[in-house]
Every structure is written in structure tokens, then in C-alpha cells.
N, C-alpha and C positions, 0 to 999 in steps of 0.2 A: 320886463321892467320898463317903466315909462321913460326914464332918463331924459326928461324934458321934451319928449316928442310932441306932446299936446301943445306945448308953447311955440312950436315951430310953425312953418307954413303949412296950410291945409293940404293934405294929400288928395282930397277929392276935388278934381277939376273937370272940365268938359271932356278931356281925354280919358281919365280914369273912371269917370262916371259911366261911360259906355261899357266898361268891363264888369260893372256890377249887375248881377242878375237879381232883380227885385220882383219875385213872383212870376207867374206865367203871363203872357200877353193878354191884356183885357181883364186880368184878375182883380187888379186894383184900379180905383178911380184916379184921375189925374191929381186930385187933392191928396189922396192917400200916398201916392208915389212921392209927391213933394215932401210930405211929412216924414216919410222913411228916409229920404235923402238928407233932410235937415238933421235928423237924429244921427245919421251916419257921420255927417260933417262934424258934429259935436265930439264924436269919439273917433276921429279920423286916424289917430295913432294906433288903433287896433287893426288897421288894414295895411298890408304890405303888397305892393304891386311889382316889386323886384327884390332881388336878394340884398341890395344895399339897405332896404328899409326893414329888413327882418331884425327883430329884437332878440332878447334872451329871456328864458324862463327863470324865475326865482325858485331855486330848488327848495327853499324853505317854505314856499307856499304851494308849489305845484308838486303833486305826488309823482313818483317815478312811474313810468309806464313799462309794460311788458310787451315786447315785440317778438312775435313768432314768425319765422320764415322757413322756407324749404329750399334745398339746393337748386340753383338755376340750371336748367337743361337747355342749352343753346339749340337753335334751329340748324338743320343741315342745309344751309344756303351757300351756294357758290357764286362766284362772279363779283361784279362791282357792288360796292356797298350802297352807293347812291347814284344810280344811272342819270337821274335828273339833276342838272347843275343847280337848279333853284333849291332843290331839297338839300343838296350839299351845303349851299350857302347858309340856309336857315340853321342847319345843324352846327356848322362852324361858329356862327354868331352866338348861338345859344350856349354852346360849351365854353366859348371864350368868356362869356359872362359868368358862368359857374366857376371857372378857374380863377378869374380875376377876383371874385369875392370869397375864394378859399372854400367854396362848397364842394368842389371836386379838384383833383390834382391831375397832373399830366400822366398819361398812360399810353400803352401801345398793345396791339394784338386784338383781334376781333372778339375773342371769347375769354381770354385770360384777364382782360381788364376788369376792374371793379365796377365799371359802368359803361353803358353804350347807349346810342340813340337809334331810333328808327321812325319812319313815317307810316302811320296807320292808313288803312284804305280810305278813311274819310278825310285824309289830308292833315290830321292833327299830329304834331310832333310829340313823340313819346320818349321820355328819358327813364332808363332802367338802371338801377344801381344794386350792387351786391351788399346786403346788410348783415352778412354773416360775421364780419369783423366787429361791427357795432354790437351785434347780439352777444358776442363773446364777453362784452363788458356790461351791457345793460340788462341781459336776461339771466336771471338766477338759475343755476344748475343747467345751463345750456350744454356744458361739458364738464367732465370730472377733472380734478386736479391731478397732474402727473405725479409719479412717485420719484422721490429724490435720492433713492438708494444709489443710483448710478453715479451721482455727484460724489458720494463718499469714496467710491471705487477709484474714480478719476483722481481725486485729491489724496489718495492714500499716502503718497510720499510726503506731502506737505503735513498731513496729520501726524505722521511719525516724528517729523522734526519738532512739531509743537509739543508732543508728549515727552520727547527726550529733554527738551529745554525745561519743561515743567518739572520733570523728575530731578534734574540737576539742581533746581531751586528748592527742592523739598516739597513741591506741590503734587497733587494727584490729578491726573487727567482722566476724565470719563470717556467712554466709547463714543466716537462721532459717527459710527456706522453700526448696523445691527450685528449683534453677536448671537451665537447659537446656543440653545439649551441642550441638555441631553435629549437624544431622540431627534435632533435636527430642527427643533422648533426655534423660531426667532424670539429673542428676548425683546421686551417692549423698547422701542427705539426712542431713547431720550438723551438729551444733553445733560451730562452730570454737572448741574449747577445748583447753587442755593437759590431757591425762588424768593428769598427775601431781597435779592438784588435783581435789578432789571436785566433780563437776558439780552445779550449782544451777539449779533451774528458775526462769526469770524471765519477765516479761511479754513476749509476742511470740515466745517460743521454741516450737519444735515439740516436742510431747509425745513423739512417736515417737522423734525424735532424742535427746531427753533420756534416755529410758528405755534406749536402746541404749548411750549413753555411760556411764550409770550401771552397766549390766550389764558393760560392758567394763572399767570401773574396778574393779568388785567382783571380776571374774574374775581380774584380774592380782594381786589380793591374797588370792585363795582365800577369799572371804567366802561364808558360807552365807545362808540365808533371813533369819535374825535380823539379821545385820549389814547386809544390803542394805536391809531395811525400816527399820531404825533410821537410815539415812543418806539417806532421801528428803528432800531439803532444797529449800526454796523461798525466794525473796526477795520482799520487799515484801508485796503482798497474798496471795501464795501461801505465805508462811511458816507461818502458823497453819492455813491451809486444808489444806495437804498433811499437816501433823501430825494434823489431825482425821480425814482420810480414811484414813490407814494405821493409826490407833490400833486395837489389838486384832487386827491381822492376824498370822497365824503362817506363811503361805505366800506366797512372792513372786508367784505367778500370781494369787492372790486380790487382792493389793495392787495389781497392775497393772490388773486389771479395775475395781477401785474408783476408781483414778485416771482411767481412761477415762470411767467413768460420771459422775464429778464434773465433768469438763471438758466433758461433753455429747456427744451422738451426732453425729458428723460423717460426711458421705457418704464411702464407701470407693470413690472414683472415680479415684484417682490410683495408677497402677501404676509401680513402678520397673522400667522396661523393660530397664535394663542390669544388673540384679541377676543374678549367676551363683552356682551352687552350688559352693562351694569346700571342702566337707567339714565346715564349721562352722556353717552357717546354714540348715539344712534347713527349719525352721518358716517363716521369712520367705520362702524361695525357693518352697516349695510354695504359700504363700498368694498370692504375686505371680502365679503361673501361673493359679491359680483365679480371681483377680480379672480377669485378661485375658480369660478365657473368659466371665465374667459380663458384661463390657463388649462382647462380641461380636467381639473382635479375632481370636480363634482358635476353631476347632472342637475337639471332644474329641480327634480324631485328631491335629490340629496340636499340641495341648497335650502329648501323649505325645512327639511329635518334639522339641518345644522343651525338654522335660525332659532329653533326651539332649544336644541341641545346646548348651544353656546350662550344662552341667556341665563343670568344669575337667578337664584331661587326666588327673589322678591318680584321679578318681572316675568318668570317663566310661564305661569298660568295665563297671564294676560296675553303674552305673545302667542301661546298655543291657541287660544281662542280666536285670535286674529288670523293666524295661518289656516286653521281648520275651517274658518268661515269665509275665506276668500279663494277665488278660483285662479287668479292670475298673480304674478309677482308684482306687477304694477299696482294692483289693488291692495296687495299686502303692504307695500311700502307706503301707500297713501293712508291706509288705516293706522299704520304705526306712527306716522307723523301727526295724525289726528289725536291718537291716544297719548303719545309721548311728545307733547309740544316742547318748543325750546324753553318756554317758561317753566314747564314741569321739570325738564332736565336740569335747568339751573337751580331750581329749588332742591332737587335731590342732591346735587353736587354740594350745595351749601350745607345741607344736613349732614352729609358724610364728612365734610371738612370740620364742622362744628363738633362732631363726635370725637375727632382727633385733637380737638382743642385749637383748631385754626379758625379764627373768627373773621367774618367777611366785612370789609369796609373800614376796619379799625384795628388797632394793635392792642393786645391784651397780654398780660404776663401770667394771669391766672384764669382758669375756666370760669364760666359764668356762674356755675352752680355754687362755687365758693363765695362769690360776691353776694349771692342771695342768702347764703347761710350767715355771712357777716352782718347783713342787714337785719 
């Protein structure tokens, strides 16, 4: 954003002009170089020669970028980091500037640090930083969400107290952790709440169930990212905690990952064995199959078969065609997302809710068909 930069003093002077690389030597005439420099001076605010001059991107105008990285493998180098005192001075001055402008923070350790510096053979100073923490927020699907079943186990005593208190007042408390059906299968993990009211996260609740209820509540009202984030509510100790976690979020996926990190990393060892693909839950369904493979319950071949078996009748033939026409699991998931886009899943969910008399975006006391008959 400009923020009055163009109205300030010109950043292009004799010193900064030398840092500009305008074509190859002899490529432009003297008149052409002067013209380019004059054009640069008119838009000098677009150039930053140090961290203090860096601006901010307007997220409403600049699209989000996807940054892919690989884990850093440090060199097996022993001895002094910077044998040359001049190199050490350059590195210290450079990093002091980064720390002063909050681009980097204080750190210690040669390889455990999120950043480090080294001098290349040609004498150029190179600054390397670990972008994995940044990618955890900025890159979609860089890692899966953890399972929150362990949270329910830890808070079992608190949950019991809540249920007893509700029983004494004549209310009914729903399960806040998975229960088992006959045969050992887990029942769908939900918070027993009326979705006509905004879900609120309370002590002892399952975070996974809370997020699903909130997404369902938001879907019925056609909320976007902003409305969903603004309505992440908590009770008691989670009231201010949740507000602080979601502050500054602009995307719902980023908000969910922040909530998972704030609640802690829990083992992803519980699989919803009875989860089926109904055309609206592709992400959860694929994740449950992958978790079953990681636990050793199925082989890769069995996973492909279960993908077909656990699909509902309306989607089974389309899923079968994708599985039989793809050689790898990565290709299968890619083709599934191409076929069952988020827009298609949302439309399917709308149609299913409408068949139950639940209308999206507005409240109705009678089904639409009756209104048409009256007309």
C-alpha cells in the first residue's frame, strides 16, 4: 500500500541509483538509461533498498501465494563459523538490521535456528531461513489436522461434572467424546446441540465436533469466511482464548489450523470407521481412509476397495470409474477433487437439507412446495 510513500522524499539518489541494474553494459544508450531512471524516480515508492522501506501488500487486491519448501539438510561443517573477522562483522551487522526491523528474531544454535547466514565463494552474503512454520499457515493442505479425541479423554472428569450438573437441572447432555456402536464401530462424533443456535465451545467439548457443527451452522446461513471467523465463540476460559487465536485471520482454513495448534497436538489414532462418502464430505472421508492405512488396518489395495465400498449409491459408480482409471492414490484424490468440487459438494448438501425441509439462507415455517400450491 502506498501510505503516502510517493509524497515523501525520493528514494532514488546517487547512492541507491548505483544499486539499480538497468540492462546489460552497453545495451542501452545514455539517453535511454536517463529515461528509465526518470521513470523510476516517478514511481520511487515501489523500490525498497532496506527493510525499513518495505511496505505491506493489500490482501484484498493481491492474491495469496503458494510457497512450497523442502526440509533443510544442514552441512556437516565443523569448526569456526566465520574464520574471517570481516565476514563475521558483515553477518552481525546484517542480522542486527533484520532483528531491528522484526524480520527475524533472536535465536541460538547453528542448525536448530530458523535462520542462519553464510558467505558464498564469490563473497556474497547469503541469508537462509526456514519457511516451514510460514508454510503451515500459508500453504493449503501442507499438513493434516490432528484428531481431538485425546482431548475428550483428558477432560473426561470435567465432562462428567458438566453432565451431572445438567442432569440435576433437568437438561440432557450429549456425548462430548465418541461412543461405540455394536460391533465396536464409533458413532459419528457430534456435539448434541440444536443447530438453530450458534455452537459455543465449552470445557470438555470435542474440537473436531465443534468445528463441524459451526461449519454446518454457517453453511445453512450461507456465511463466508468473515462471518464464520467472527462467530468462533467460547465459554468460560475459552472465551478470550478463542478470540485471541482467530484475531487477524482472513481465511477459515487458517483459522481452523490456529485453533488446532492452540489446543495442542493430539494423536491422530482414532478413525471414524462408519464414515461414508455421501457427496458432501470428501475431505473428511479421504482423511479417514488414509488414517486407517497408517494404523495398519488396510493395505493400499484395500484402501482403494474401501473407497468404492464406503461410497453411497448415488456416488459409487462415479467413484468406481475414478479408482479403476487411476494408477496411484495421489491421482485418485486429485481426480476426486476435480469431479466433486467444493461447489458441487455444497450444492449436494443444500439439496439434501431442502429435502428435509431445512432451507438455506432464510427461515421458513413451511416447505416451499406448499407455498407454490397456495400461489
